[in-house]
N, C-alpha and C positions, 0 to 999 in steps of 0.2 A: 823787214825787207829792206835791202840796200837801196839808197836813193839813186845810185848810178849818176852822179853829177857829171855835167857835160864838158867840164874844162879843168885845166890845171890852175890851182889857186895862185901859183907863182907867175907863170908866163902866159896864161890864158890860152894855151894850146887846146884845140878841140880834142875831146876824148869820147869817141863813140861808145855805145854800150858793149860792143864786141871788141874794143881795143884791149890788146895785151900789154899796152904801154901805160895803163892806168894803175896808179898805186894809191892805197888808202891806209889810214890808221883805224883804230877801233871806234873812233868817233865819225868816220867816213870823210874826214878831210881828204881831199883828192888832189893828186899831183901827177904829172907825167913822169915817166921813168927817168928822163934826163935830169929834171929838177930834183926828184927824190934821191937819186944816187949822186949826181954831180954837185948840186948846191946844198942839199939838206943832209947828206951822208946817212940816208935811211932813217932819219929821225923827224917826226912831225914837229914843226915849229910852234904849233898851237898847243899841243898837249904833252909833247915829249915822248909820245908812243912810237912804236916801230911802224915803218911803212912797208906794206906787203902788196903783192899784185892783187888787184881787184878781181873777184870772180866774174865770169861772163854769164849773164842770164840767157838761157836758151831763147832764140828768136821767137818761137811760138808763144813764149810766156810774156814777151814784151807787149803783145796786143792788149792784154788785160792788166798788165803791170808795167806801164811805160816808165822810161827813165825820167829823171828830173830835167826840167828846162831852166832851172834857176842857176845862173852863173855866179860863182863866188871868186873874187879876185882881190888879192892884197894890193891896195893902191901903192904901198911903199915897197912892194916886192918882197921876196923872202930873204931872210938872213940865213947865212950858212948854219947848218945843224951841227950838233956836237956828235962826234963818233960814238956809236953804240958800243 
């Protein structure tokens, strides 16, 4: 089950569970669409994987399967990605 992390690792923007702006890689590194596309060029700076839109968990499922509250933020910010 996806953790549904609450923020962008680059800019710390809040990303609610229903956000269509949340992007993830296969390891669930999480970024906002602005950072994923503009700064990272669609490539995860942690693993080099593709960043895609995070699926939205139905609201009724959040009751028993809540999103993560653990915020992850790169203190040094994100370095621009390499084009895929």
